C-alpha positions in Angstrom: 0.3 0.2 -0.2 2.9 2.7 1.2 4.8 1.6 -2.7 1.1 2.2 -4.3 1.1 5.4 -2.5 4.8 6.3 -3.2 3.8 5.4 -6.9 0.7 7.7 -6.9 2.2 10.4 -5.2 5.0 10.7 -7.8 3.0 10.3 -10.5 1.3 13.0 -9.7 4.5 15.1 -9.3 5.2 14.1 -12.3 2.6 15.3 -14.0 2.5 18.9 -12.7 5.8 19.5 -13.3 4.8 18.7 -16.5 1.8 20.6 -16.2 3.8 24.0 -15.7 6.8 24.0 -17.8 5.7 26.1 -20.7 5.5 28.7 -18.1 8.9 29.1 -18.3 9.7 29.6 -22.1 6.7 32.3 -22.1 8.0 34.3 -19.8 11.2 34.0 -21.7 9.8 34.7 -24.6 7.9 37.9 -23.9 11.1 39.4 -21.5 13.7 39.2 -24.8 10.8 40.9 -26.9 10.2 37.2 -29.4 7.6 37.3 -30.8 7.4 34.6 -33.1 8.3 32.6 -29.4 5.8 33.9 -28.0 2.6 33.5 -30.8 4.3 30.1 -30.4 1.8 29.4 -27.5 -1.0 30.9 -29.5 -4.6 29.1 -29.1 -5.9 28.8 -33.2 -7.9 31.5 -32.1 -7.8 34.7 -29.5 -8.6 38.3 -28.8 -6.0 40.6 -29.4 -5.8 44.2 -28.3 -3.9 46.7 -29.0 -3.3 50.3 -28.3 -4.9 52.4 -30.3 -7.0 49.4 -31.9 -10.5 47.7 -31.5 -10.4 44.8 -29.2 -10.1 41.8 -32.3 -12.6 38.2 -30.8 -11.4 34.6 -33.0 -8.4 36.6 -34.8 -6.4 33.3 -36.2 -3.2 32.7 -34.8 -1.2 33.6 -38.0 -2.6 36.8 -38.0 -2.3 37.9 -34.3 2.0 36.3 -34.1 2.5 39.6 -37.2 1.0 42.0 -35.3 2.1 41.2 -32.6 5.7 41.0 -33.8 4.6 45.0 -36.3 3.8 45.6 -32.4 6.5 45.2 -30.9 8.7 46.1 -34.0 6.7 49.5 -33.4 7.2 49.2 -30.7 11.1 48.8 -30.1 9.7 46.7 -27.5 12.9 44.7 -26.2 12.1 43.2 -22.4 9.0 42.5 -19.7 8.8 42.5 -16.8 6.5 39.8 -14.5 4.3 41.3 -11.8 1.1 39.1 -11.2 0.3 35.5 -12.4 -2.5 33.7 -10.6 -3.9 29.9 -11.6 -6.8 28.9 -10.9 -7.3 25.2 -12.8 -7.4 25.1 -16.0 -6.7 29.6 -16.4 -3.7 30.9 -15.8 -3.6 34.9 -16.1 -0.8 37.4 -16.3 0.7 39.8 -16.4 3.4 42.7 -16.5 5.6 45.3 -18.4 6.0 45.4 -21.6 8.8 47.9 -22.0 9.2 50.1 -25.4 11.8 52.3 -26.9 9.9 55.0 -25.6 7.1 54.1 -22.9 6.3 50.8 -21.0 2.7 48.8 -21.8 0.7 46.6 -19.2 0.3 43.0 -20.9 -3.0 40.5 -19.8 -2.4 37.2 -20.8 -4.9 35.2 -20.3 -4.3 31.6 -20.8 -5.6 27.7 -20.5 -3.9 24.3 -20.0 -5.1 22.3 -23.9 -3.5 18.7 -23.9 -1.2 19.1 -21.5 0.6 22.8 -22.2 -0.4 26.0 -22.1 -2.3 28.8 -25.0 -2.3 32.0 -24.8 -6.1 32.4 -25.7 -6.1 36.6 -24.7 -4.0 39.6 -25.8 -4.1 42.7 -23.8 -1.9 45.8 -24.4 -2.5 49.0 -23.5 
């Protein structure tokens, strides 16, 4: 019985470690201002809000990646500071500051766990 509980505990521990493993990669992609790496974590469709533009709901992954890359380039985004991170069930919320060449932008990401990895379902930058 002890062996069964030990194996079960280790299995759950390893699954939770795997479950969290992509979050640091997403944060690092934001810190290095790598829009292409960030877009690799986009869900098939997501909601995107950029400064001075209307929110676009259900934008395709490729279009959202192009828009984010253009924003990073235009704003001169060079780093990211994580200010908050919360998780409830299969949903995660992250907030922080994107630092650009002339100003900083607040960014909020909403992620969900899908097929064992986090996928970004909403980005709001203002």
